[in-house]
C-alpha positions as CSV (number, residue, x, y, z in Angstrom):
1,M,21.2,-31.4,20.7
2,K,20.0,-28.8,22.4
3,K,23.5,-28.2,23.7
4,F,24.6,-27.8,19.7
5,G,21.3,-25.8,18.5
6,K,19.0,-27.0,15.3
7,K,21.7,-24.9,13.3
8,G,24.7,-27.1,14.9
9,I,22.4,-30.6,13.9
10,I,21.7,-29.5,10.5
11,G,25.3,-29.1,9.8
12,F,26.6,-32.2,11.8
13,L,24.2,-33.9,9.0
14,C,25.4,-32.2,5.9
15,V,29.2,-33.0,6.6
16,V,28.3,-36.8,7.3
17,T,26.3,-36.6,4.2
18,V,29.2,-35.3,2.1
19,V,32.1,-37.9,3.8
20,T,29.3,-40.8,3.1
21,A,28.7,-39.8,-0.6
22,G,32.4,-39.2,-0.7
23,L,33.6,-42.8,0.3
24,I,30.7,-44.0,-1.8
25,F,31.9,-42.3,-5.0
26,A,35.3,-43.5,-4.2
27,F,34.5,-46.9,-4.1
28,H,32.4,-46.9,-6.8
29,N,34.5,-45.1,-9.2
30,E,38.1,-47.4,-9.0
31,V,39.4,-48.4,-12.0
32,P,37.6,-51.5,-13.7
33,A,38.7,-55.3,-12.3
34,Q,41.2,-57.3,-14.7
35,D,39.4,-61.0,-15.0
36,V,42.1,-63.8,-15.5
37,S,42.3,-67.5,-15.2
38,Y,43.2,-69.4,-11.9
39,I,45.7,-71.2,-13.8
40,E,47.2,-67.7,-14.3
41,F,46.5,-66.2,-10.9
42,V,48.5,-69.9,-9.7
43,Q,51.9,-68.6,-11.9
44,W,51.7,-65.1,-10.7
45,L,51.9,-66.5,-7.6
46,E,54.3,-68.9,-7.9
47,N,56.3,-66.4,-9.8
48,G,56.2,-63.8,-6.2
49,Q,54.0,-61.1,-8.4
50,V,50.9,-61.1,-6.5
51,R,51.6,-59.3,-3.3
52,E,47.7,-58.6,-1.9
53,V,44.6,-60.8,-1.8
54,V,41.2,-60.8,-1.1
55,I,39.5,-63.5,-0.2
56,G,36.0,-64.2,1.2
57,D,32.9,-66.7,0.6
58,T,32.3,-64.7,-2.4
59,P,32.8,-66.6,-5.7
60,I,35.5,-63.9,-6.6
61,I,38.9,-63.5,-5.3
62,T,40.2,-60.3,-5.8
63,F,44.2,-59.5,-6.2
64,F,46.9,-57.3,-6.7
65,V,50.4,-57.3,-8.2
66,Y,53.8,-55.9,-7.9
67,H,54.6,-52.8,-10.0
68,S,50.8,-52.3,-10.9
69,E,47.9,-50.2,-9.8
70,N,45.2,-52.5,-11.5
71,T,42.8,-54.9,-9.8
72,Y,42.3,-58.5,-10.6
73,H,39.8,-60.6,-10.3
74,T,39.8,-64.3,-10.6
75,N,37.4,-67.5,-9.9
76,N,37.7,-68.7,-6.5
77,P,38.3,-72.7,-5.8
78,R,37.1,-72.3,-2.1
79,N,40.0,-73.9,-1.0
80,P,40.9,-74.2,3.1
81,A,44.2,-74.5,2.3
82,L,44.6,-71.7,0.6
83,K,44.8,-68.8,2.8
84,E,47.6,-70.7,4.5
85,N,49.9,-71.1,0.8
86,L,49.0,-67.3,0.3
87,L,50.4,-66.3,3.9
88,L,53.6,-68.7,3.2
89,A,53.9,-67.2,0.0
90,G,54.9,-64.2,1.9
91,V,51.1,-62.7,0.1
92,S,49.2,-59.9,2.2
93,V,45.9,-61.7,2.7
94,I,42.4,-60.0,3.5
95,E,39.5,-60.9,4.8
96,G,36.3,-59.7,2.2
97,N,33.4,-60.5,4.2
98,E,33.2,-57.6,6.1
99,S,34.5,-55.3,3.1
100,A,31.7,-56.9,1.5
101,M,29.0,-56.1,3.9
102,L,30.3,-52.9,3.9
103,G,29.9,-51.8,0.4
104,A,25.9,-53.6,0.4
105,L,25.7,-51.5,2.9
106,S,26.9,-48.1,2.3
107,P,24.5,-47.1,-0.5
108,I,21.5,-48.1,2.1
109,L,23.5,-46.1,5.2
110,T,23.7,-42.8,2.1
111,I,19.9,-43.4,1.4
112,L,19.0,-43.4,5.3
113,V,21.3,-40.0,6.1
114,I,20.4,-38.1,3.0
115,G,16.5,-39.2,3.5
116,G,16.9,-38.1,7.4
117,L,18.8,-34.9,6.6
118,F,15.4,-34.0,4.5
119,F,13.1,-34.6,6.4
120,F,14.6,-32.9,9.2
121,I,15.2,-29.8,7.1
122,I,11.5,-29.7,5.6
123,R,10.0,-30.4,9.1
124,H,12.8,-27.3,10.3
125,T,11.4,-25.3,7.4
126,S,7.6,-26.2,8.1
127,K,7.8,-25.2,11.6
128,N,9.5,-21.7,11.0
129,S,7.8,-20.7,8.5
130,G,4.5,-21.3,10.3
131,K,6.2,-19.0,13.1
132,N,7.5,-16.5,10.2
133,A,3.9,-15.9,8.8
134,M,1.9,-16.3,12.6
135,A,5.1,-13.6,13.3
136,M,4.5,-9.8,12.9
137,N,6.9,-8.6,10.4
138,V,9.4,-6.4,11.9
139,A,9.6,-4.4,9.3
140,S,6.0,-3.0,9.5
141,V,6.5,-1.7,13.5
142,N,8.2,1.2,14.0
143,V,9.4,1.2,17.9
144,K,10.9,4.2,18.4
145,E,10.1,7.9,19.3
146,S,8.0,9.7,16.6
147,G,10.4,12.9,16.8
148,I,7.1,15.1,16.0
149,N,5.0,17.5,18.1
150,F,1.6,19.2,17.8
151,D,4.2,22.4,16.3
152,M,4.9,20.5,13.3
153,V,0.8,19.4,12.6
154,A,-0.1,22.9,10.5
155,G,-4.3,22.9,10.9
156,N,-6.7,20.8,12.2
157,E,-6.7,22.4,15.4
158,E,-10.2,21.0,16.4
159,A,-8.6,18.1,16.5
160,K,-5.7,19.1,18.3
161,D,-7.8,20.1,20.9
162,M,-9.8,17.0,21.1
163,V,-6.5,15.3,21.6
164,A,-4.6,17.2,23.9
165,D,-5.9,15.3,27.0
166,V,-4.9,12.4,25.6
167,V,-1.4,13.3,25.6
168,D,-2.0,14.6,29.4
169,F,-3.1,11.3,29.9
170,I,-0.7,8.9,28.4
171,K,2.1,10.9,30.7
172,N,-0.3,11.1,33.9
173,P,-2.5,8.3,33.7
174,E,-2.4,8.1,37.6
175,K,-3.7,11.4,38.0
176,Y,-6.7,10.5,36.3
177,A,-7.2,7.4,38.1
178,A,-7.7,9.6,41.4
179,Y,-10.5,11.0,39.9
180,G,-11.6,7.5,38.6
181,A,-11.1,8.7,35.0
182,R,-10.5,5.8,32.0
183,M,-7.9,7.0,29.8
184,P,-9.8,6.6,25.9
185,R,-8.6,3.2,24.6
186,G,-8.7,3.7,21.5
187,M,-9.5,7.0,18.5
188,I,-10.2,6.6,15.3
189,F,-9.3,9.5,12.7
190,Y,-11.2,9.8,9.9
191,G,-11.7,12.0,6.6
192,P,-10.4,12.2,3.4
193,P,-7.2,10.8,2.2
194,G,-4.0,13.6,2.8
195,T,-5.4,15.2,5.6
196,G,-2.5,14.3,7.8
197,K,-4.5,11.4,10.2
198,T,-1.2,9.7,10.4
199,L,1.1,12.7,10.8
200,M,-1.8,13.2,14.3
201,A,-1.1,10.2,15.6
202,R,3.0,10.6,15.7
203,A,2.4,13.7,16.7
204,I,0.4,12.6,20.0
205,A,3.3,10.2,20.4
206,G,5.9,12.6,20.3
207,E,3.9,15.0,22.3
208,A,3.7,12.6,25.1
209,G,7.2,11.0,24.6
210,V,6.3,7.5,24.2
211,D,7.0,5.1,21.6
212,F,5.3,4.7,18.5
213,F,4.0,1.2,16.6
214,A,3.0,2.4,13.3
215,T,1.3,-0.2,11.3
216,S,-1.5,-1.4,8.6
217,G,-4.6,-3.1,8.4
218,S,-3.5,-4.8,5.0
219,D,-0.4,-6.3,7.2
220,F,-3.2,-8.4,9.3
221,V,-5.1,-9.8,6.4
222,Q,-3.4,-13.2,5.2
223,M,-4.8,-16.1,3.7
224,Y,-4.3,-18.3,6.2
225,V,-6.9,-18.1,8.9
226,G,-5.4,-17.4,12.8
227,V,-2.3,-15.5,11.2
228,G,-4.0,-12.2,11.5
229,A,-4.9,-12.6,15.3
230,S,-1.5,-13.9,16.0
231,R,0.2,-10.6,14.5
232,V,-2.5,-8.5,16.7
233,R,-1.2,-10.2,19.8
234,E,2.0,-9.9,18.9
235,L,1.4,-6.3,18.0
236,F,0.0,-5.3,21.4
237,K,2.6,-7.9,23.4
238,K,5.6,-6.0,22.0
239,A,3.6,-2.6,23.3
240,R,3.0,-3.5,26.5
241,E,6.9,-4.2,26.7
242,A,7.4,-1.0,25.8
243,G,5.4,0.3,28.7
244,R,3.5,3.2,27.8
245,A,3.1,3.8,23.8
246,V,0.7,4.7,21.0
247,I,-0.4,2.0,18.7
248,F,-1.9,3.0,14.9
249,I,-3.2,1.0,12.5
250,D,-3.7,3.0,9.2
251,E,-6.7,1.6,6.8
252,I,-8.4,-0.4,9.5
253,D,-11.4,-1.0,7.5
254,A,-9.2,-3.5,6.1
255,V,-10.2,-5.9,9.2
256,G,-12.7,-3.6,10.5
257,K,-15.5,-3.6,8.1
258,A,-19.1,-4.5,9.5
259,R,-19.8,-8.2,9.7
260,A,-22.6,-10.2,8.2
261,S,-25.4,-9.7,10.5
262,N,-26.7,-13.4,9.4
263,G,-23.8,-14.7,9.9
264,Q,-23.2,-15.7,6.1
265,G,-20.8,-13.9,3.7
266,G,-18.3,-13.3,6.2
267,N,-14.4,-14.1,6.1
268,D,-13.1,-16.0,8.9
269,E,-9.9,-14.9,8.8
270,R,-11.0,-11.3,8.8
271,D,-13.7,-12.2,11.6
272,Q,-10.6,-13.6,14.2
273,T,-9.2,-11.0,13.5
274,L,-11.3,-8.4,14.2
275,N,-12.1,-10.4,17.3
276,A,-8.5,-10.6,18.4
277,L,-8.6,-6.4,18.1
278,L,-11.7,-6.0,20.0
279,T,-10.0,-8.6,22.9
280,E,-7.0,-7.0,23.1
281,M,-8.1,-3.3,23.1
282,S,-10.6,-4.7,26.3
283,G,-7.8,-6.4,28.0
284,F,-5.6,-3.8,29.0
285,S,-6.7,-1.1,31.8
286,G,-6.2,3.0,31.2
287,S,-3.8,2.9,33.9
288,E,-1.0,1.1,31.3
289,G,-0.6,4.3,29.4
290,I,-1.5,2.9,26.3
291,V,-3.6,4.2,23.8
292,V,-4.9,2.8,19.8
293,I,-4.9,5.2,17.3
294,A,-6.6,3.8,14.3
295,A,-7.3,6.1,10.4
296,T,-9.9,5.1,7.8
297,N,-11.5,7.7,5.3
298,R,-14.7,5.3,5.2
299,L,-16.2,5.6,9.0
300,D,-19.1,4.4,8.2
301,T,-17.9,0.7,6.8
302,L,-16.3,0.1,10.1
303,D,-18.8,-2.8,12.4
304,E,-20.7,-1.1,15.2
305,A,-18.5,-2.9,17.8
306,L,-15.0,-1.3,16.8
307,L,-17.5,2.3,17.6
308,R,-18.8,1.3,21.0
309,P,-17.2,2.6,24.3
310,G,-14.4,0.8,26.0
311,R,-13.3,0.4,22.7
312,F,-12.4,3.3,20.2
313,D,-13.9,5.3,22.5
314,R,-13.5,8.9,19.9
315,Q,-14.2,9.6,16.7
316,I,-12.4,12.6,15.6
317,E,-12.6,14.0,12.3
318,I,-9.3,14.6,10.3
319,A,-11.1,17.5,7.7
320,L,-9.9,19.2,4.8
321,P,-8.2,22.4,6.1
322,D,-9.6,25.8,6.2
323,L,-8.8,28.8,4.5
324,A,-6.7,29.3,7.8
325,G,-5.5,25.7,8.0
326,R,-4.1,26.0,4.3
327,K,-2.5,29.5,4.9
328,R,-0.2,28.0,8.0
329,I,0.1,24.5,6.0
330,L,1.7,26.3,3.1
331,N,3.5,28.6,5.2
332,S,4.9,25.6,6.9
333,H,6.2,24.0,3.9
334,A,7.7,26.9,2.8
335,K,9.9,27.4,5.3
336,N,12.6,25.2,3.4
337,K,12.1,26.6,0.2
338,P,13.5,30.0,-1.3
339,I,10.6,31.8,-2.3
340,C,10.5,35.3,-3.9
341,K,9.0,37.8,-2.0
342,D,6.1,38.7,-4.6
343,V,4.5,34.9,-4.2
344,D,1.2,35.7,-2.3
345,L,0.7,32.2,-0.4
346,D,-2.0,33.9,1.4
347,A,-3.8,34.3,-2.4
348,L,-3.0,31.2,-2.8
349,A,-4.3,30.0,0.2
350,K,-7.6,31.5,-1.5
351,Q,-7.1,29.3,-4.0
352,T,-6.7,26.1,-2.7
353,V,-10.4,24.6,-2.0
354,F,-10.9,21.3,-0.9
355,F,-7.0,21.3,-1.0
356,S,-5.8,18.6,1.6
357,G,-2.6,19.0,3.6
358,A,-0.6,16.4,1.3
359,M,-1.5,18.4,-2.1
360,L,-0.5,21.6,-0.5
361,E,2.7,20.4,0.1
362,N,2.6,18.3,-3.2
363,L,2.1,21.5,-5.0
364,L,5.0,23.7,-3.2
365,N,7.3,20.7,-4.0
366,E,6.3,21.0,-8.1
367,A,6.7,24.5,-7.6
368,A,10.5,24.2,-6.1
369,I,11.0,21.5,-9.2
370,N,9.8,24.1,-11.7
371,A,12.3,26.4,-10.2
372,A,15.2,23.9,-10.5
373,K,14.5,22.5,-13.9
374,A,14.2,26.7,-15.1
375,G,17.5,26.9,-12.9
376,I,17.0,30.3,-11.4
377,D,17.8,30.8,-8.1
378,K,14.3,31.3,-6.6
379,I,10.9,30.5,-6.7
380,S,8.3,33.1,-8.3
381,Q,5.1,33.1,-9.2
382,N,5.3,31.9,-12.1
383,E,6.5,28.4,-11.0
384,V,3.8,28.3,-7.7
385,D,1.1,29.2,-10.9
386,E,2.3,26.5,-13.2
387,A,2.2,23.8,-10.1
388,Y,-1.6,24.8,-9.2
389,Y,-2.5,24.2,-12.6
390,T,-0.4,21.1,-12.9
391,V,-1.8,20.0,-9.9
392,I,-5.4,20.5,-10.6
393,A,-5.5,19.3,-14.6
394,G,-2.2,18.2,-15.4
395,S,0.7,20.1,-17.5
396,A,-0.2,21.6,-20.8
397,K,0.9,20.2,-23.8
398,K,3.6,21.5,-25.2
399,D,2.9,20.0,-29.0
400,R,-0.8,22.0,-30.6
401,D,-0.2,22.1,-33.7
402,S,-2.1,18.6,-34.2
403,I,-5.6,20.7,-33.0
404,V,-7.8,21.4,-35.4
405,E,-9.6,24.8,-35.4
406,Q,-13.0,23.2,-34.8
407,D,-11.7,21.2,-32.0
408,R,-10.0,24.7,-30.8
409,R,-13.8,26.7,-31.2
410,I,-15.6,23.4,-29.3
411,T,-13.5,23.8,-26.4
412,A,-13.7,27.6,-26.6
413,F,-17.8,27.6,-26.4
414,H,-17.4,24.2,-23.9
415,E,-15.0,26.4,-21.5
416,G,-16.8,29.6,-22.1
417,G,-20.1,28.1,-20.7
418,H,-18.8,27.4,-17.8
419,A,-17.5,30.5,-16.6
420,L,-20.6,32.2,-17.9
421,A,-23.0,30.6,-16.1
422,T,-20.9,30.2,-13.1
423,K,-20.6,34.0,-13.1
424,L,-24.3,34.5,-13.6
425,L,-25.5,31.5,-11.1
426,Q,-22.6,31.6,-8.8
427,P,-21.2,35.3,-8.3
428,E,-19.8,34.3,-5.0
429,N,-17.5,32.3,-6.4
430,S,-14.0,33.1,-8.2
431,I,-12.8,31.9,-11.6
432,P,-8.6,32.2,-11.6
433,K,-8.3,30.9,-14.9
434,V,-9.9,29.7,-18.1
435,T,-8.4,28.2,-20.7
436,I,-8.6,26.2,-24.0
437,I,-4.7,25.0,-23.5
438,P,-5.0,20.6,-23.5
439,S,-3.5,19.3,-20.9
440,T,-1.7,16.1,-20.2
441,K,-4.6,14.5,-17.9
442,G,-6.6,14.8,-21.0
443,A,-8.7,17.5,-20.9
444,G,-9.3,20.1,-23.9
445,G,-9.0,23.0,-21.5
446,F,-10.4,23.4,-18.1
447,C,-12.3,26.1,-15.7
448,V,-10.7,26.7,-12.7
449,N,-14.5,27.1,-10.4
450,L,-13.4,27.9,-6.7
451,P,-16.2,27.9,-3.9
452,P,-15.6,29.9,-0.8
453,D,-14.9,27.8,2.2
454,K,-18.9,27.6,3.5
455,M,-20.0,24.8,5.9
456,Y,-23.4,24.2,4.0
457,Y,-24.6,24.9,0.9
458,T,-28.5,25.8,0.2
459,K,-31.0,23.8,-2.3
460,T,-30.7,26.9,-4.9
461,Q,-26.6,26.4,-4.5
462,L,-26.7,23.2,-5.4
463,Q,-28.9,23.6,-8.5
464,N,-26.9,26.4,-9.8
465,Q,-23.6,24.0,-9.4
466,A,-25.1,21.1,-11.0
467,I,-26.4,23.9,-14.3
468,S,-22.7,25.1,-14.3
469,L,-21.7,22.0,-14.4
470,L,-24.0,20.6,-17.7
471,A,-23.5,24.9,-19.3
472,G,-20.6,23.3,-21.3
473,R,-22.7,21.0,-22.8
474,A,-25.6,23.3,-23.2
475,A,-23.1,25.8,-24.4
476,E,-21.8,23.3,-27.2
477,E,-25.8,22.5,-28.2
478,I,-26.8,26.3,-29.0
479,T,-23.5,26.8,-30.7
480,F,-23.0,23.7,-32.9
481,G,-26.6,22.1,-32.6
482,S,-28.1,18.9,-30.8
483,E,-26.6,16.6,-33.2
484,H,-22.6,17.5,-32.6
485,V,-22.2,17.5,-29.1
486,T,-19.3,16.1,-28.3
487,T,-17.6,13.3,-25.8
488,G,-16.2,16.7,-23.9
489,A,-18.9,16.8,-21.3
490,S,-18.5,13.3,-19.8
491,N,-16.7,14.1,-16.6
492,D,-19.2,17.1,-15.9
493,I,-22.2,14.8,-16.5
494,A,-20.9,12.0,-14.1
495,R,-20.3,14.9,-11.4
496,A,-23.9,16.4,-12.2
497,N,-25.5,13.2,-11.7
498,A,-23.5,12.3,-8.7
499,L,-24.5,15.5,-7.4
500,I,-28.3,15.1,-8.1
501,K,-28.0,12.1,-7.1
502,D,-27.0,13.1,-3.5
503,F,-29.6,16.1,-3.8
504,V,-32.5,13.9,-4.0
505,T,-31.2,10.1,-1.9
506,K,-29.0,12.1,0.9
507,Y,-30.1,15.9,1.2
508,G,-34.0,15.2,1.1
509,M,-34.1,18.3,-1.0
510,S,-36.8,16.8,-4.1
511,D,-40.3,18.5,-4.2
512,T,-41.5,15.2,-4.9
513,F,-39.9,13.0,-2.0
514,G,-39.1,15.7,0.4
515,L,-37.6,14.1,3.4
516,A,-38.5,10.5,2.4
517,A,-36.6,8.1,1.7
518,A,-37.5,7.0,-2.1
519,D,-36.1,3.4,-3.5
520,G,-33.7,2.9,-6.2
521,T,-36.3,2.9,-9.3
522,A,-37.9,5.8,-8.2
523,A,-34.6,7.8,-7.1
524,E,-33.3,7.3,-10.3
525,A,-36.8,8.6,-12.2
526,E,-36.7,11.6,-10.2
527,C,-33.0,12.2,-10.7
528,H,-33.7,11.9,-14.5
529,S,-36.3,14.4,-14.8
530,L,-34.9,16.8,-12.3
531,I,-31.4,17.1,-14.1
532,N,-33.0,16.8,-17.6
533,T,-35.1,20.3,-16.3
534,L,-31.5,21.4,-15.2
535,Y,-30.1,21.1,-18.5
536,Q,-32.0,23.4,-20.3
537,K,-32.0,25.8,-17.3
538,A,-28.7,25.8,-18.4
539,V,-29.3,26.4,-22.4
540,D,-31.9,28.4,-21.5
541,L,-29.8,30.9,-19.2
542,L,-26.9,31.0,-22.2
543,S,-29.1,31.2,-24.8
544,T,-29.9,35.0,-23.4
545,N,-26.3,35.4,-22.8
546,K,-25.6,34.4,-26.5
547,L,-23.8,37.7,-26.9
548,I,-21.9,37.1,-24.0
549,L,-21.0,33.7,-24.9
550,N,-19.6,34.6,-27.8
551,K,-17.2,37.0,-26.8
552,I,-15.7,34.7,-24.3
553,A,-15.0,32.3,-26.5
554,E,-13.9,34.7,-29.0
555,A,-11.5,36.1,-26.6
556,L,-11.0,31.9,-25.9
557,L,-9.4,31.7,-29.3
558,E,-7.2,34.2,-29.8
559,N,-5.9,34.5,-25.8
560,E,-5.7,30.5,-25.6
561,T,-6.2,31.4,-21.5
562,L,-8.3,34.5,-19.9
563,N,-8.1,35.2,-16.0
564,E,-10.6,37.0,-13.9
565,S,-10.2,40.5,-14.5
566,Q,-10.3,39.8,-18.2
567,L,-13.1,37.6,-17.5
568,D,-15.3,40.2,-15.5
569,S,-14.7,42.9,-18.4
570,L,-16.0,40.6,-21.0
571,I,-19.4,40.0,-19.1
572,S,-19.3,43.8,-18.0
573,A,-18.9,45.4,-21.2
């Protein structure tokens, strides 16, 4: 059976089943026999009309006559001399016992053959499905050189410096072994989404010239216990077979979250997968030239066993790019696009604070799409500006006829309040645009508030940021009355509350608690008191500068959009 293989066996059984079924179908679908009396049978026999007789121990004799395809039955007299008389008359005689036995057994044989075939197929399928469930999906593993190097990674210069020695380690492990140095078995890249963690991992493999195995933590998460662990072992086996390699596991938090310390509330499958990963990482030596890189957006949720030395030795932040990094990223993505000379990428880099590399690429791609739709030869500053505001606020609504005048006034004062408070309290910030044109993302208007690149924020700066967020609602209240404030400030209020919560519980800047950790109830009470205090400051600030607020709002109602120079002129006039 091994010689033919499983496919050959299945094919053979299928043929046997079809042939058996065909024979049974043929036998059981003959023309129905006609019953005749024994006297009539004897008369036909004497007249020489009978050509063949089937006899046996059954009570029925089957016979056939010349010039007819019909089958006839008659009673069997069980006469021992019948066969001799038939032969003397020149009639062909067939003993019917064996045929009858075969007819009786054929359904049983068919049932056995078909049953055996189904049993074999089900067993074969179950075994294969088990193996397939345990096996790593081939499509989820890329076994090839990445073709990317550090020159293609714009920004993240510090991260590149931190992994440069790992590249050399992979290329020349024996050089470091001579000093007794062990290559880091693993590195974790962490940071916000879209900052280039996967690209950096590919660049390491490309610089080292080794195979790149990429998969995701979710590929190991299955409903069957043991499947994830088996896939981990298979992944490392493939990497060892390739020799020197980079294994990249994206979304490591899918399997690497901290396990419950009390042993309860855990997940057996996830725990087994995590244990298999830890075991595999401890099992290969630093001289093999294999490094494991994991990526996550939530480093704080990972299990401590993953982060200890000997597992993921290094935790490297792939952060949002700074101004210089944004310039390099924009210039990199602009190389293959027909961009007009009037497009100021340096100015765009200053406007894209908090943009990730992926967002910057998307911005220029949107600008290219806008230019293509407009049918122009090159991407102008107008297309770039339109793409910029589309990315941060959504496309402007084309049909604005349905917007009532009162809603426009509310939006003008709301956005004017944001702009004025920012200019008065955060003069270091830039406001390139404030508009009352609604967007497809649901905003009635928006005020672009761009802080400068900085590492730290002071206590006063955080409070002023919260006041600027609350100034939209404050402008509505002092203009239309407290009973006529709107739902337009919902997002501002949510952001302000999140900032104040960090202010109290994370940054230790509360006058009441200071550096002491506050419990839930006490912290909520302090946040409630502080945000109300800051809101009152916003009301007082705009009330003092009510005339300027009115000028900004009226200008917005007339022009719909103001740039920074227009805004500065209104405030300084």
